[in-house]
C-alpha positions as CSV (number, residue, x, y, z in Angstrom):
1,X,153.6,91.1,85.4
2,X,153.3,93.6,82.6
3,X,149.7,94.9,82.2
4,X,148.0,94.0,78.9
5,X,146.5,97.0,77.2
6,X,144.1,96.6,74.3
7,X,145.3,98.4,71.1
8,X,143.2,101.4,70.2
9,X,141.2,100.7,67.0
10,X,143.0,103.3,65.1
11,X,146.4,101.6,65.9
12,X,145.2,98.2,64.8
13,X,146.1,96.8,61.3
14,X,143.4,97.5,58.7
15,X,142.6,93.8,58.3
16,X,142.1,93.3,62.1
17,X,139.8,96.3,62.2
18,X,137.8,95.0,59.3
19,X,137.4,91.6,60.9
20,X,136.3,93.2,64.2
21,X,133.7,95.4,62.4
22,X,132.4,92.4,60.4
23,X,132.0,90.4,63.7
24,X,129.9,93.2,65.2
25,X,127.5,93.5,62.3
26,X,125.5,90.2,63.0
27,X,125.3,91.2,66.6
28,X,123.9,94.6,65.7
29,X,121.4,93.1,63.4
30,X,120.1,90.8,66.2
31,X,119.7,93.6,68.7
32,X,118.6,96.4,66.4
33,X,115.0,95.3,65.9
34,X,114.2,94.5,69.6
35,X,115.7,97.9,70.5
36,X,113.6,99.6,67.9
37,X,110.5,98.0,69.3
38,X,111.3,98.9,72.9
39,X,109.2,101.8,74.2
40,X,111.7,102.3,77.0
41,X,114.7,102.5,74.6
42,X,112.8,104.8,72.2
43,X,111.8,107.1,75.1
44,X,115.4,107.2,76.4
45,X,116.8,108.1,72.9
46,X,114.1,110.7,72.4
47,X,114.9,112.3,75.7
48,X,118.6,112.3,75.0
49,X,118.1,114.0,71.6
50,X,115.7,116.5,73.1
51,X,118.0,117.5,75.9
52,X,121.0,117.7,73.5
53,X,119.1,120.0,71.2
54,X,117.9,122.3,74.0
55,X,121.5,122.5,75.2
56,X,122.8,123.4,71.8
57,X,120.2,126.1,71.5
58,X,121.0,127.5,74.9
59,X,124.8,127.6,74.1
60,X,124.3,129.2,70.6
61,X,122.9,132.7,71.0
62,X,121.5,134.1,67.9
63,X,123.3,136.9,66.0
64,X,121.6,140.2,65.8
65,X,120.6,139.8,62.1
66,X,118.9,136.4,62.7
67,X,115.4,136.4,61.2
68,X,112.5,136.9,63.7
69,X,109.1,135.8,62.4
70,X,107.5,138.5,64.7
71,X,109.1,141.3,62.6
72,X,106.7,143.6,60.8
73,X,107.9,142.2,57.4
74,X,106.2,138.9,58.2
75,X,102.8,140.5,59.1
76,X,100.2,139.0,56.9
77,X,102.6,136.3,55.6
78,X,101.7,133.7,58.3
79,X,100.4,131.1,58.2
80,X,102.9,129.9,55.7
81,X,104.8,126.9,54.5
82,X,108.4,126.9,55.9
83,X,110.7,125.0,53.5
84,X,114.0,123.6,54.6
85,X,116.8,121.5,53.1
86,X,117.5,117.9,54.1
87,X,120.6,117.7,56.4
88,X,120.3,121.3,57.5
89,X,117.0,120.9,59.4
90,X,117.9,118.8,62.4
91,X,118.0,121.6,65.0
92,X,115.1,123.7,63.7
93,X,112.5,122.3,66.1
94,X,114.5,123.8,69.0
95,X,114.9,127.1,67.2
96,X,111.5,127.6,65.7
97,X,111.1,131.4,66.0
98,X,107.4,132.0,65.7
99,X,104.7,131.9,68.5
100,X,102.3,130.5,65.9
101,X,101.5,126.8,66.1
102,X,103.5,124.6,63.7
103,X,102.8,121.3,62.0
104,X,105.7,119.4,60.4
105,X,105.7,116.7,57.7
106,X,107.8,113.7,58.8
107,X,108.6,110.6,56.7
108,X,106.4,107.5,57.1
109,X,109.5,105.3,57.4
110,X,110.1,103.4,60.7
111,X,113.4,105.1,61.0
112,X,111.7,108.5,61.2
113,X,109.6,107.5,64.3
114,X,112.2,108.8,66.7
115,X,112.5,112.0,64.7
116,X,108.7,112.5,64.9
117,X,108.7,112.0,68.7
118,X,111.6,114.4,69.2
119,X,109.8,117.1,67.1
120,X,106.6,116.6,69.2
121,X,108.6,117.1,72.4
122,X,109.1,120.7,71.3
123,X,105.3,121.2,71.0
124,X,105.2,120.8,67.2
125,X,102.6,118.6,65.7
126,X,103.5,116.1,63.0
127,X,101.9,114.5,60.0
128,X,103.4,111.4,58.4
129,X,104.0,111.3,54.7
130,X,106.4,112.3,51.9
131,X,105.4,115.1,49.6
132,X,108.7,115.6,47.7
133,X,107.8,113.5,44.7
134,X,104.3,114.8,44.4
135,X,103.1,116.6,41.3
136,X,99.8,117.6,39.8
137,X,99.5,114.3,37.9
138,X,100.8,111.8,40.4
139,X,100.9,111.5,44.2
140,X,100.8,108.4,46.3
141,X,98.0,107.8,48.8
142,X,100.2,108.6,51.9
143,X,101.6,111.7,50.4
144,X,98.1,112.9,49.4
145,X,96.8,112.3,52.9
146,X,99.7,114.3,54.4
147,X,99.2,117.2,52.0
148,X,95.5,117.3,52.9
149,X,96.4,117.4,56.6
150,X,98.9,120.2,56.1
151,X,96.4,122.2,54.1
152,X,93.9,121.8,56.9
153,X,96.5,123.0,59.4
154,X,97.2,126.1,57.2
155,X,93.5,126.8,57.0
156,X,93.4,126.6,60.8
157,X,96.0,129.3,61.1
158,X,99.1,127.2,61.8
159,X,102.4,127.3,60.0
160,X,103.6,124.1,58.4
161,X,107.0,122.8,57.7
162,X,108.3,120.6,54.8
163,X,111.7,119.4,53.7
164,X,111.9,120.6,50.1
165,X,114.4,118.2,48.5
166,X,113.6,114.5,47.8
167,X,115.1,111.9,50.2
168,X,118.2,110.3,48.5
169,X,117.5,112.3,45.3
170,X,119.4,115.3,44.2
171,X,120.4,117.3,47.3
172,X,119.3,120.9,47.5
173,X,117.0,120.6,44.5
174,X,113.4,121.3,45.5
175,X,110.7,118.8,44.7
176,X,107.2,119.7,43.6
177,X,105.4,118.7,46.9
178,X,105.9,122.1,48.5
179,X,104.9,123.9,45.3
180,X,101.7,121.8,45.1
181,X,100.8,122.5,48.7
182,X,101.2,126.3,48.1
183,X,99.0,126.0,45.0
184,X,96.3,124.1,46.9
185,X,96.3,126.2,50.0
186,X,97.0,129.7,48.6
187,X,99.5,130.2,51.4
188,X,103.1,131.4,50.7
189,X,106.3,129.3,50.9
190,X,108.9,130.8,53.3
191,X,112.4,129.5,52.3
192,X,114.4,129.2,55.6
193,X,117.7,128.0,56.9
194,X,119.4,127.6,60.3
195,X,123.2,127.6,60.8
196,X,125.6,127.5,63.8
197,X,129.2,128.6,63.8
198,X,130.4,125.4,65.3
199,X,129.3,122.3,63.3
200,X,130.4,119.0,61.9
201,X,129.5,118.2,58.2
202,X,129.1,114.5,57.4
203,X,130.8,114.8,54.0
204,X,129.9,111.2,53.0
205,X,126.2,111.6,53.5
206,X,124.1,112.2,50.4
207,X,122.8,115.5,51.7
208,X,126.0,116.7,53.6
209,X,124.1,116.3,56.9
210,X,125.3,119.0,59.3
211,X,125.6,118.3,63.0
212,X,125.3,121.5,65.0
213,X,127.6,121.8,68.0
214,X,127.4,123.8,71.2
215,X,129.2,126.9,72.3
216,X,129.0,129.0,69.1
217,X,126.5,131.4,67.5
218,X,123.4,130.7,65.6
219,X,121.3,132.4,62.9
220,X,118.1,131.8,61.0
221,X,117.8,133.2,57.5
222,X,114.5,133.5,55.6
223,X,113.9,134.5,52.0
224,X,111.1,136.4,50.3
225,X,107.8,134.5,50.4
226,X,106.9,132.6,47.3
227,X,103.3,132.4,46.1
228,X,101.9,129.9,43.7
229,X,98.7,130.7,41.8
230,X,95.8,128.3,42.2
231,X,95.6,128.0,38.4
232,X,99.3,127.4,37.9
233,X,100.0,124.9,35.1
234,X,102.9,122.5,35.0
235,X,105.3,125.0,33.4
236,X,104.5,127.6,36.1
237,X,104.9,125.0,38.8
238,X,108.3,124.1,37.4
239,X,109.3,127.7,37.3
240,X,108.3,128.1,41.0
241,X,110.2,124.9,41.9
242,X,113.4,126.4,40.4
243,X,112.6,129.7,42.2
244,X,112.3,127.9,45.5
245,X,115.6,126.0,44.9
246,X,117.4,129.3,44.3
247,X,115.8,131.0,47.3
248,X,116.6,128.1,49.7
249,X,120.2,128.0,48.5
250,X,120.4,131.8,49.1
251,X,118.9,131.5,52.5
252,X,121.3,128.7,53.5
253,X,124.3,130.7,52.2
254,X,123.1,133.8,54.2
255,X,122.6,131.8,57.4
256,X,126.2,130.4,57.2
257,X,127.6,133.9,56.3
258,X,125.9,135.4,59.4
259,X,127.4,133.0,61.8
260,X,130.8,132.7,60.2
261,X,131.3,136.5,59.8
262,X,130.5,137.0,63.5
263,X,133.5,135.1,64.6
């Protein structure tokens, strides 16, 4: 009897693939919430992510020009506010270059819980909140609490990390949250970026999320520190926001140039 072999999904007619995907959606909705509430499943996912990130770090040696926060140029700059772009930040916990303690702001959404646990596996503390939309006139309660926590961490001598652009807003356009924290704390913003030579860009994602792959080279680029005066008015804060946007884009371009030119 001739053996029956299932057609690969790519070879199936479009209508058949669509029906198959539609049938799976109700099943996924049923199991998604119980899985999200399972401590065992969460721990397993966190462990897998952590091991994968460590493996990618080990198989992506840094190029010689990669920024090292221990360099003399950073003396007196730390503690500082490390600013990153959405979609380019995923691997940074595994590559954090400084020996100084680090506290990272993580979204309060349920979806970010696993992200927070992964970050903590690398010895990085987390505070939950969203400071991207904050400004001098309006800040929600959760965002205010997170900014206060980050300010206290800076005063205790720890670096802090914030994602500069606003979730599902305009990608690679800094919000005012980082600027406000710099104003309140008196500590500088350090625009930073991480890149690997082997990567997969999710072009359909709003922020062009980049998945870093193993067996390549890596680089961290950091821009000049940005200070915000404690008496900065709205116009000055907007000018600093634009300065941060330009500096982060420059750091990102430099990081990619470093790994791609080393090929």
